C-alpha positions in Angstrom: -32.5 -14.2 -84.0 -31.4 -17.4 -86.7 -34.0 -19.3 -89.0 -35.1 -22.4 -87.5 -37.7 -23.6 -90.5 -40.7 -22.8 -92.6 -44.3 -24.3 -91.6 -47.1 -23.8 -94.3 -50.9 -23.8 -93.9 -52.9 -24.5 -96.5 -56.6 -23.7 -96.2 -58.9 -25.9 -98.9 -62.3 -24.3 -99.1 -65.4 -26.4 -100.1 -68.5 -24.3 -101.3 -71.9 -26.7 -101.2 -75.4 -25.1 -101.5 -76.2 -24.3 -97.8 -72.7 -24.2 -96.1 -69.2 -23.8 -96.9 -66.4 -26.3 -95.4 -62.8 -25.2 -94.4 -59.9 -27.6 -93.9 -56.9 -26.4 -92.7 -53.6 -28.3 -92.8 -50.4 -27.6 -91.1 -47.3 -29.2 -92.6 -44.2 -28.7 -90.5 -42.0 -30.7 -92.8 -42.1 -33.4 -89.7 -45.9 -33.7 -89.2 -49.0 -33.0 -90.6 -51.9 -31.4 -88.8 -55.7 -31.2 -90.3 -58.7 -29.3 -88.7 -62.2 -28.9 -90.4 -65.0 -26.5 -89.6 -68.1 -25.4 -91.8 -70.2 -22.3 -91.7 -73.7 -22.1 -93.2 -73.8 -19.8 -96.3 -76.2 -16.8 -94.5 -76.3 -14.3 -94.3 -73.5 -14.2 -97.2 -71.2 -17.0 -98.7 -68.2 -14.5 -97.9 -68.7 -14.6 -94.2 -69.2 -18.4 -94.2 -66.0 -18.5 -95.7 -64.3 -16.6 -92.9 -66.0 -17.9 -90.0 -65.5 -21.8 -91.7 -61.7 -20.8 -92.1 -61.4 -18.9 -88.9 -62.9 -21.7 -86.7 -60.8 -24.4 -88.7 -57.5 -22.6 -87.9 -58.8 -22.1 -84.4 -59.1 -25.8 -84.0 -55.7 -26.3 -85.5 -54.0 -24.2 -83.0 -55.7 -26.0 -80.2 -54.4 -29.4 -82.0 -51.0 -27.9 -81.7 -50.8 -26.5 -78.4 -52.3 -29.8 -76.8 -49.3 -31.7 -79.1 -46.6 -29.2 -77.4 -48.0 -29.8 -74.2 -47.8 -33.6 -74.6 -44.6 -33.1 -75.6 -43.5 -30.7 -72.9 -45.2 -33.2 -70.3 -42.9 -36.1 -72.0 -39.9 -33.9 -71.1 -40.7 -33.0 -67.8 -41.2 -29.4 -68.7 -45.2 -28.9 -68.4 -45.6 -26.5 -66.1 -43.2 -24.1 -68.2 -45.1 -24.5 -71.5 -48.7 -24.5 -69.3 -47.8 -21.4 -67.4 -45.7 -19.1 -69.5 -48.6 -17.4 -71.2 -49.2 -16.3 -74.8 
């Protein structure tokens, strides 16, 4: 297997009194995608960090999947991408 590229995901966390906000940024070297989420600081701030981060990463993954599907449709190969599984 040959190495193709390195992509970087950075998670920015912001703590407020009542909630934690997370921003996930994917830098592919060609484009940048960003997703945000938040979670209440109850029952504990540590849990809020995990929830906000996981939600932002899920949203980022959904954006990337939609982008890939759009690219596949533009190339006329949508069935292969959409139905090939995970």
